[in-house]
C-alpha positions, 0 to 999 in steps of 0.5 A: 500500499502507497501513501503521501502525505502532503506538507505544508509551512508549519506542519509539525505533525508530518514526521509522527504520520510518516513514522506511523504509516511506515510502521503498519506497512505503508509506503511513504512519500512526503509531498510539498504543498507547491507540487502540483500533484502526488504519486500513484497513492492508496491514502492521501494524508494531510497532517496536522500543525499550524500551516501558515502559523494559523494567519487568516483562519486555520487551514486558509491559506492551505486550503489555495495550495496548488496540490489542493486541486490535485487533493479535490479530485483525487477525493472526487474520484473516490480516493481515500483521504485523511485530514487529522487536526490542521487537516481537518480545518483544511479539508473543512476550508475547501468544502471537502468536508461540510462546516467550520471548526471554531476557537474552543469553547474556554478560549484556550489551547487543549493538548491532552488525551481524550476518549471518543467512541466510533459511530459507524463503521461502515467505512475503510477507516472503522470496519472490523476495528478491534475497540468502539472507543479510542484514546487518541491525543488532541492539541488544538485552539480551534477544534470546536466543530460547527456546521449549519442545522441542514448540514447537520441533518445531512450528516446524521442522516447519511452516518457521516459523523465518524467519531464522538468524544466520550468518557471511557466507558463511551458516554457521548454527553456535554461534560466529555466533550473537551472543545464544545463541539457540536453534539460531541463530534471529533470527525466526519465522513464525506457522503461517500465515507472515503474522506476522513477529517478528525480532530484527534492524533492517532499517530501520536498514540503507537507505542505502548511504552511511550503513549498509548496504542489506540492509534496503532488500531487505527493503522492497523485497521485501516491497511487491512482493510485497503489490502 
């Protein structure tokens, strides 16, 4: 399986993602945002970080990069696109995914482990995964997902809400919502479920001695579903 990680000025999780993908069997390539295209890939990743310093709006400048047209065409053709944190913000800025990521409810940067509940498994990202609740890491200032009532209805009607913030038992009430996101939403799909945007970082949870292994479950499951 081949993957491509798109690097933007200010990306800071691109190398973490490269390590994670290679650890679980992907042949990964790092692609500069100013390139017009990327090589044939089974997965394209927009990594976390602070592209262009988050000036104007998170992901707004990165969304105008030369490579984005190729990412959009790839997504529209059914290719798998994964956006993590800033990558999720870029996906909403480009219109590949609906909604926006606003500033966190307490107007502060959050950096901690959280639990998320998998809301839909009818896709290549979560089908056959061994757990319904994952412990992952978040690190963001603008992770507060919001969309219009029409978009929310569409997300719910088409089972596009991928993961929700919860506690270790899977309770998804507002008390376990770290950033104020609408309906505790931590990640969503496009209608084809080939594009996934999520705020938590699975690539930070791939070593039981340093962080945790629930990210390992995510990557092992993903590559298993692609083979």
